[in-house]
Each structure stands twice: as C-alpha cells, then as structure tokens.
C-alpha positions in Angstrom: -16.5 242.8 223.5 -15.3 242.9 227.1 -19.0 244.1 228.4 -20.7 241.6 226.0 -18.6 238.6 227.8 -19.0 239.9 231.0 -23.0 240.0 230.1 -23.1 236.8 228.9 -21.4 235.0 232.1 -23.6 236.8 234.4 -26.4 235.0 232.5 -25.1 231.7 232.5 -24.9 232.1 236.3 -28.0 233.5 236.6 -29.5 230.4 235.0 -27.6 228.1 236.3 -28.5 228.7 240.0 -32.4 229.3 238.7 -31.7 225.3 237.3 -30.9 224.4 241.2 -34.0 226.4 242.9 -36.7 223.5 243.1 -39.2 225.9 244.8 -38.8 228.4 241.1 -39.9 224.6 239.2 -42.5 223.9 241.5 -44.3 227.0 240.8 -43.5 227.1 237.2 -44.9 223.6 236.9 -48.3 224.8 238.7 -48.6 227.6 236.6 -47.8 225.1 233.5 -50.8 222.7 234.4 -53.2 225.4 235.7 -52.9 227.5 232.4 -53.0 223.8 230.7 -56.7 223.9 231.8 -57.9 227.1 230.1 -56.2 226.2 226.7 -53.5 229.1 227.5 -51.2 228.1 224.4 -54.3 228.6 222.1 -54.6 232.7 222.6 -51.9 233.5 220.4 -51.0 234.2 216.8 -48.4 235.5 214.8 -48.5 237.6 212.2 -52.2 236.9 211.7 -52.1 233.0 212.2 -53.0 231.1 215.3 -49.5 229.5 216.5 -50.8 227.0 219.3 -47.2 227.7 221.2 -46.3 228.8 224.5 -44.6 232.2 224.2 -40.9 231.2 226.0 -41.2 228.3 223.0 -41.7 230.9 220.3 -38.5 232.9 222.0 -36.6 229.9 222.2 -37.4 228.9 218.4 -36.2 232.8 217.4 -32.9 232.1 219.3 -32.1 228.9 217.3 -33.1 230.2 214.2 -31.4 233.4 214.4 -28.1 231.1 215.7 -28.2 228.4 213.4 -29.3 230.6 210.0 -31.0 227.5 208.7 -31.5 227.0 204.9 -34.4 224.7 205.3 -36.7 224.1 208.5 -38.6 221.3 208.4 -42.2 220.7 210.1 -44.2 218.0 210.9 -47.9 219.3 211.7 -48.9 222.3 210.2 -52.8 223.0 212.1 -53.2 226.6 211.4 -50.0 227.4 210.0 -48.9 229.6 212.9 -45.6 228.5 213.1 -45.0 228.2 209.5 -45.6 231.4 209.1 -43.2 231.9 212.6 -40.2 230.1 210.7 -40.8 231.9 208.0 -40.9 235.4 209.2 -37.7 235.1 211.4 -35.9 233.6 208.2 -37.1 236.5 206.3 -35.2 238.4 208.7 -32.1 236.8 208.7 -31.9 237.0 205.1 -30.8 234.7 202.3 -32.9 232.1 200.7 -33.9 230.3 204.0 -37.5 228.2 203.3 -40.1 226.3 205.5 -41.1 222.9 204.4 -44.6 221.4 206.6 -46.1 218.8 206.4 -49.5 217.3 208.0 -51.6 214.8 206.8 -54.8 217.0 206.8 -54.2 220.5 205.8 -57.6 222.2 206.7 -58.8 223.9 203.0 -59.5 227.3 205.5 -56.0 226.8 206.8 -54.4 226.1 203.4 -56.2 229.3 201.8 -54.8 231.8 205.0 -51.7 230.5 204.8 -51.4 230.8 201.1 -52.4 234.3 200.9 -50.0 235.2 203.8 -46.6 237.7 202.5 -44.4 234.9 204.0 -46.3 232.5 201.8 -43.1 233.3 199.9 -40.9 231.1 201.9 -43.0 227.8 202.4 -44.2 225.1 200.8 -46.3 222.4 202.2 -46.8 218.5 201.8 -50.4 216.9 202.6 -49.7 213.1 203.6 -48.5 211.2 206.6 -45.0 211.9 207.8 -44.5 208.0 208.5 -45.0 207.3 205.0 -42.2 206.4 203.0 -43.2 208.7 199.5 -43.7 211.5 201.8 -40.5 211.3 203.6 -38.9 210.5 200.1 -40.5 214.1 199.2 -38.8 215.4 202.4 -35.4 214.1 201.3 -35.5 215.2 197.9 -36.5 219.0 199.1 -33.9 218.7 201.2 -31.1 217.6 199.3 -28.2 220.1 198.5 -29.1 222.6 201.7 -26.3 222.9 203.8 -27.8 223.8 207.0 -31.8 221.6 208.1 -33.3 222.5 211.2 -36.1 219.7 211.8 -39.0 220.1 214.3 -41.6 217.3 215.3 -45.4 218.5 216.3 -47.5 216.0 214.8 -49.2 213.2 216.1 -47.6 212.8 220.0 -47.5 209.1 220.8 -44.0 207.3 221.3 -44.3 205.3 218.1 -45.0 207.9 216.1 -42.4 210.1 217.2 -40.1 207.7 217.4 -40.5 206.3 213.7 -40.5 210.4 212.4 -37.0 210.6 214.9 -35.8 208.2 212.9 -36.8 209.1 209.1 -35.7 212.8 209.2 -33.3 212.8 212.1 -30.6 212.1 209.3 -31.4 215.9 207.6 -30.3 217.7 210.9 -26.7 219.4 210.2 -24.2 219.5 212.6 -24.6 222.8 215.1 -28.5 222.9 214.2 -31.5 221.5 216.4 -34.0 218.5 216.0 -36.9 220.2 218.1 -39.3 217.4 219.5 -42.5 219.1 221.3 -44.9 218.3 223.8 -42.6 216.2 225.4 -44.4 217.7 229.0 -47.1 215.1 228.1 -44.5 212.8 230.2 -44.2 215.2 233.0 -48.3 216.1 233.7 -51.1 213.9 235.2 -52.2 210.4 234.4 -55.8 211.6 233.4 -54.8 214.7 231.5 -55.5 213.2 228.3 -58.3 211.1 228.5 -59.7 211.2 224.9 -56.2 211.6 223.0 -54.0 208.5 222.0 -51.3 209.7 224.1 -50.2 210.2 227.8 -47.7 208.9 230.1 -45.2 206.2 229.1 -46.5 207.1 225.5 -45.3 210.0 224.2 -42.9 212.5 222.7 -40.3 212.4 225.5 -40.7 208.6 226.1 -39.8 208.5 222.3 -36.8 211.1 222.7 -35.6 208.9 226.0 -35.5 205.5 223.1 -34.5 207.4 220.0 -30.8 208.7 222.2 -30.1 205.4 223.6 -28.7 205.0 220.2 -27.8 207.8 218.6 -25.3 210.0 219.6 -25.5 212.7 217.4 -27.7 214.5 219.4 -28.1 215.6 222.9 -30.4 217.6 225.4 -29.5 221.4 225.7 -30.3 221.9 229.3 -28.9 225.1 229.3 -31.8 226.3 226.8 -34.4 224.2 228.7 -33.5 225.5 232.1 -33.8 229.6 231.2 -36.8 229.0 229.5 -38.7 227.4 233.0 -42.0 227.2 231.2 -41.8 224.9 227.9 -43.7 222.3 226.1 -40.6 220.8 225.1 -38.3 219.4 228.4 -35.8 217.1 227.0 -36.8 218.1 223.7 -34.4 220.8 222.2 -31.9 218.2 220.9 -28.9 219.7 219.3 -27.1 217.9 216.7 -23.5 217.8 217.7 -21.6 215.7 214.8 -21.9 215.1 211.3 
C-alpha cells in the first residue's frame, strides 16, 4: 500500500508540473491542430468499429468507467457506433449488468447492422431521434429509472444552443461521483476558419455551452487533473465531475 501511495503522489506531482509547462502545452496544441488537418481521429477502431476519438480520450473514458462502474452510460451521437462498443466492452470487463444507451437523430442502416451483430451489442440499446425531442428525452429518463450510477456523454450536434439544451435535459441523470462528459469543447480553442462548412465555431460550441451551464449549476466541476494529464484532448473543460446529489 505504501508503494502504491508513493506512486500516486509522484504521478500527481508530475501532472502538476506538466500543467505548468507552457512550452509543452504549446507543442501539444500544435500537434493537435496539425493532426486535425489529416482527420487523425478517424484512423482508429475499437473491436472492429470506427470510434472517431483521440486515443487519449479513450484512455480517459476507460479510467472513468472503471472508477465509476456505472449501471448505465448514456451517449448522444452514435455515428459508426465505435464509442458504444467501447463503453460496452469496458462494462463487460467491469462485470455486473452495466448497459449503454445511444441516441442519434439518424442511425445509418449500414451502421445499425454492424452494431447489432457485434458481440457487445448485448449491452447496448439505441434510440433514433433528436436528443432534444421531449419524447426522446422521456424515453431516456424512463430507461434510466432505478439505475444507481449513471454516466452521460454528449457528442452529437456541437452548437452552443444544442449542447446547452442537452446539458439541461440530461445532466440531472448523472449521479454523484460520476461524470458528465462533453466532447469537442476544443472547437473554442481552434482557429476561426477551421470549420467553414459547419454551423459551429468560436463562440458557438460545446465549451461555450459548458461555461454557460456551469454558471447556474453547482453539481458539477471541471476535472482539471484529468485534463492536464491527457495533454491532448478534444474535451478541455469537458470532463465534468458530479460532486453533489
């Protein structure tokens, strides 16, 4: 136990020192921006399905799931289904009966087929429809009834208004000690012209929604230690830990 505690202390000090290293953060930011030009996050799969995430964030989510051991993981935005498969596989290792619920306004048929035939589909349920539709939200809340530990991940439309509404709809489901994870907050930190064909950009993105949300919601705080150790993440200020019931 002593050796484990010493290791944890050393790690904490290393992360704190890394957080103060402006040159390191500048290099990490440059690497991130240059890699985005090549659609770097599209290069990876999890158990055969495209996941479209940075490896650092995948490791972070694994740590959170193992720590929290949620009964239910809710994610808005399904795409190819890699994240759903990823969460389900970690829950499989955790054991017990943890489930994954995915919501998407358009679940493409070819993706649905591949997800449904995957071995990890046994832990997955999918709902097609807008995450902001009141009927869909009710289905999600009904599904979450009686779950003791719930983790929520928001990764669908990245505009300020959409994410802010998702935060208001689904944050009440997150249980104390668990997390509300908002992906692609990094948009706020990227060049103005990086998303010319998208409805989001600087001043209108998940991070601005998180800032607005946290003004009036004291149940959550940004997990800066987690963010600092990742160094490269699409979710700066997006790992929100639930600190009260």
